[in-house]
C-alpha positions in Angstrom: -0.1 0.0 -0.4 1.4 3.6 -1.0 0.7 7.1 -0.5 3.6 8.1 -2.8 3.4 9.0 -6.2 2.2 6.5 -8.6 4.6 5.3 -11.4 2.4 5.6 -15.0 -0.6 3.2 -15.1 0.5 -0.4 -15.9 -2.6 -1.0 -17.3 -2.6 1.5 -20.2 -0.7 0.6 -23.3 2.6 2.3 -23.2 2.3 4.9 -26.1 -0.9 6.2 -23.7 1.0 6.6 -20.2 2.4 10.1 -19.4 6.1 10.8 -19.9 7.9 11.8 -16.4 10.5 13.8 -15.4 14.4 12.4 -15.4 13.7 13.3 -11.1 10.9 11.6 -11.2 12.4 8.7 -13.1 15.4 8.5 -10.8 12.7 8.0 -7.9 11.1 4.9 -9.3 14.3 3.6 -10.1 15.8 3.9 -6.2 12.2 2.5 -5.1 13.1 -0.4 -7.5 16.6 -0.8 -6.5 15.4 -0.8 -2.5 12.7 -3.4 -3.0 14.7 -5.4 -5.9 17.9 -5.5 -3.0 15.4 -6.5 0.0 13.9 -9.5 -1.8 17.0 -10.6 -2.8 18.7 -10.9 0.8 15.4 -12.2 2.8 15.5 -15.0 0.3 19.5 -15.6 0.7 19.4 -14.8 4.6 15.2 -14.5 5.7 13.6 -11.7 6.6 14.4 -11.4 10.2 18.4 -11.4 9.8 18.2 -8.5 6.6 18.8 -5.3 8.2 18.1 -1.5 6.5 22.3 -1.3 6.3 22.7 -4.6 4.2 19.5 -3.4 2.4 21.0 0.1 1.6 24.2 -1.7 0.7 23.2 -3.9 -1.6 21.1 -1.0 -3.6 24.1 1.2 -3.3 22.3 4.0 -1.4 22.7 5.4 2.0 20.1 4.0 5.1 18.9 7.6 5.2 17.3 7.1 1.7 15.9 4.0 2.4 14.1 5.6 5.4 13.0 8.4 3.3 11.5 6.2 0.4 10.4 3.4 3.0 9.4 4.9 7.0 10.0 1.2 8.3 11.3 -2.9 7.0 7.7 -3.7 6.5 7.1 -1.0 4.0 9.4 -1.7 1.9 8.0 -5.8 1.4 4.4 -3.9 1.2 4.8 -0.6 -0.3 3.7 -0.9 -4.1 1.8 2.1 -6.5 -1.3 -0.2 -7.4 -3.8 1.2 -5.1 -4.0 4.6 -6.6 -3.5 2.7 -10.1 -6.7 0.5 -9.2 -8.9 3.5 -8.0 -8.1 5.1 -11.2 -9.1 1.9 -13.3 -12.5 1.7 -11.7 -13.5 5.3 -12.5 -12.1 4.5 -15.9 -15.2 1.8 -15.9 -18.5 2.6 -17.4 -21.0 4.3 -14.9 -23.1 1.8 -16.3 -22.1 -0.8 -15.5 -22.4 -2.8 -12.3 -20.2 -2.2 -9.4 -19.1 -5.9 -8.8 -18.0 -6.4 -12.7 -16.0 -3.3 -12.6 -14.4 -4.2 -9.2 -13.8 -8.5 -10.8 -12.6 -7.1 -14.2 -9.6 -4.5 -12.5 -9.1 -7.0 -10.3 -8.5 -9.7 -12.7 -6.6 -7.4 -14.6 -4.3 -6.1 -11.6 -3.9 -9.7 -10.8 -2.5 -10.7 -14.3 -0.4 -7.9 -14.7 1.6 -8.8 -11.0 2.1 -12.2 -11.9 3.4 -11.8 -15.0 6.1 -9.0 -13.7 7.2 -10.9 -10.8 5.1 -14.1 -10.0 7.6 -15.1 -7.4 7.6 -11.7 -6.0 4.2 -11.7 -5.1 4.9 -15.5 -3.3 7.5 -13.9 -1.2 5.7 -10.8 -0.1 2.3 -13.2 1.1 4.7 -15.9 2.2 5.9 -12.9 4.6 2.8 -11.4 5.4 1.6 -15.1 7.1 5.2 -16.1 8.4 5.9 -12.7 9.9 4.1 -11.0 12.7 5.2 -7.5 11.8 5.1 -7.4 8.0 1.2 -8.8 8.6 0.3 -5.9 11.4 1.7 -3.6 9.0 -0.6 -4.8 6.3 -3.2 -3.8 8.7 -2.7 -0.6 9.7 -1.8 0.2 6.3 -5.8 -0.9 5.2 -6.5 2.6 6.5 -5.3 4.3 3.7 -6.5 2.0 1.0 -10.1 2.1 2.7 -10.1 5.5 2.3 -9.3 5.5 -1.2 -12.2 2.8 -1.8 -15.0 4.4 -0.3 -14.0 7.8 -2.3 -14.5 5.5 -5.7 -17.6 4.1 -4.6 -19.0 7.1 -3.5 -18.2 8.6 -7.3 -19.9 5.0 -8.6 -22.8 5.6 -6.0 -23.7 8.7 -4.8 -23.3 7.9 -1.7 -21.7 10.0 1.1 -17.8 8.4 1.3 -18.2 8.3 5.2 -21.5 6.5 5.8 -21.6 3.4 8.1 -22.3 1.5 4.9 -20.0 2.4 2.7 -17.4 2.2 5.2 -18.1 -1.5 6.2 -18.6 -2.4 2.2 -15.0 -1.2 1.6 -13.4 -2.4 4.9 -14.9 -5.7 4.1 -14.0 -6.0 0.9 -10.6 -4.7 1.6 -10.5 -7.4 4.5 -11.7 -10.4 2.3 -8.8 -9.4 -0.2 -6.5 -9.5 2.4 -7.5 -12.9 3.7 -7.7 -14.2 0.2 -3.8 -13.5 0.2 -3.3 -15.4 3.7 -5.1 -18.0 2.1 -3.1 -18.6 -0.8 0.3 -18.2 1.1 -1.1 -20.7 4.0 -1.5 -23.2 1.5 1.4 -23.4 -0.3 0.4 -20.9 -3.3 -1.4 -24.2 -5.0 -4.7 -22.2 -5.9 -5.1 -20.2 -8.9 -5.0 -16.3 -7.6 -7.5 -15.4 -9.9 -10.1 -17.9 -8.5 -9.6 -17.2 -4.9 -10.8 -13.6 -5.5 -13.2 -14.4 -7.6 -14.6 -16.7 -4.9 -14.0 -14.3 -1.8 -15.7 -11.6 -4.2 -19.0 -14.3 -4.8 -19.0 -14.5 -0.8 -19.0 -10.5 -0.6 -21.7 -10.4 -3.5 -24.3 -13.0 -2.4 -23.0 -14.0 1.0 -21.8 -17.4 2.5 -22.7 -20.2 -0.4 -25.8 -22.1 1.2 
């Protein structure tokens, strides 16, 4: 989850994406270097043994630079630019399209893109969510920001007050359901198709528990 400036939307065709300035491109490159260094070190020696100093050295930046981009080590594992991009895609769907259809379409596109870019990283992140209490705790903390963004997207589509109880409950139920889906996927050895699991989770939110 992230409140940083998002990278160009990967959902769009390259020709349609806005061109970033040199400074923004450098920021994205630095973030990716820090993430890549963290994932490599975690795979080599485990999460707890990996320090900010080691990450900085591997990424060829200073420890203060690491903290400038990511407040905690857990944020390096969890932070991405997908939240604002998902909301952008939801807003781009036809206004007369059923909400759940829009949601399923965007989620499937996001999952396919994430798996295509680096399925191993997706598996590592969800594995750490299960195995490392600090990562799971930080994930739960970050859900409030995602929830606020989702409430706004729901409000724009439905005309409901984003601060209403109903919208807030629905948004957090959705986010919590997706988090539990990720945990379930990892707890069961990533053997299931993640898109099918998300479909099942959305079925529960749309129709309730099956008979």
